[in-house]
C-alpha positions in Angstrom: -7.4 -4.4 24.8 -9.8 -5.9 22.1 -8.4 -6.6 18.6 -9.8 -4.1 16.1 -12.1 -5.9 13.6 -13.1 -5.3 10.1 -16.7 -6.3 10.1 -16.9 -6.3 6.2 -14.1 -8.8 6.1 -15.0 -10.8 9.2 -11.5 -10.9 10.5 -8.7 -8.7 12.0 -8.0 -5.3 10.3 -5.8 -6.0 7.2 -6.5 -9.7 7.1 -8.1 -11.4 4.0 -11.5 -13.0 4.7 -14.5 -14.7 3.2 -17.2 -12.0 2.7 -19.4 -11.9 6.0 -22.6 -11.3 4.2 -22.1 -14.1 1.8 -21.3 -16.7 4.5 -24.1 -15.5 6.8 -26.6 -15.7 3.9 -25.5 -19.2 3.1 -26.1 -20.3 6.6 -29.5 -18.6 6.7 -30.5 -20.3 3.4 -29.3 -23.8 4.8 -31.2 -23.6 8.1 -34.5 -25.4 8.5 -37.5 -23.4 8.1 -38.3 -21.6 11.4 -34.8 -21.8 12.8 -32.5 -18.9 13.2 -28.8 -18.6 13.9 -27.3 -16.1 16.1 -24.7 -13.5 14.9 -22.2 -14.9 17.3 -22.7 -18.6 15.8 -22.5 -17.2 12.3 -19.4 -15.3 13.1 -17.9 -18.5 14.6 -18.7 -20.4 11.4 -17.2 -17.6 9.3 -13.9 -17.9 11.4 -13.9 -21.8 10.9 -14.4 -21.2 7.1 -11.6 -18.8 7.1 -9.2 -21.1 8.9 -10.1 -23.9 6.6 -9.2 -21.8 3.5 -5.8 -20.8 5.3 -4.9 -24.3 6.1 -5.9 -25.6 2.6 -3.9 -22.7 0.8 -0.9 -23.3 3.1 -0.9 -26.9 2.3 -1.3 -26.3 -1.4 1.6 -23.8 -1.4 3.8 -26.3 0.3 2.9 -28.8 -2.4 3.5 -26.3 -5.2 6.9 -25.3 -3.9 7.9 -28.9 -3.4 7.0 -29.5 -7.1 9.0 -26.5 -8.1 6.1 -24.5 -9.4 5.2 -20.9 -8.8 1.4 -21.2 -9.2 -1.0 -23.3 -7.3 -2.8 -25.6 -9.6 -6.2 -27.5 -9.2 -3.9 -30.7 -8.4 -2.3 -29.0 -5.6 -5.7 -28.2 -4.0 -7.0 -31.7 -4.5 -3.9 -33.2 -3.1 -4.2 -30.6 -0.1 -7.8 -31.8 0.6 -6.6 -35.4 0.7 -3.9 -34.5 3.1 -6.4 -32.8 5.3 -8.6 -35.8 5.4 -11.1 -34.6 2.8 -10.2 -37.0 0.0 -13.7 -38.4 -0.5 -14.9 -34.8 -1.4 
């Protein structure tokens, strides 16, 4: 049986997600002139973006808790990016 999907959110029902229309628009705007992206490819990119945000927020939450804080700060995000191999960004 297929998992119910909330197409507005781009993920499973009740799950937070980046706005589908915004991600698909960003993909369209970045594509070279005359090239198109299939809906399936756009949804794959959306799912990858959502997973990246989940990984980043999970890592930042761990750092936040280790520091005895209750709110994720920008420093937690930058340290999380470094931990995920995006230190140069």
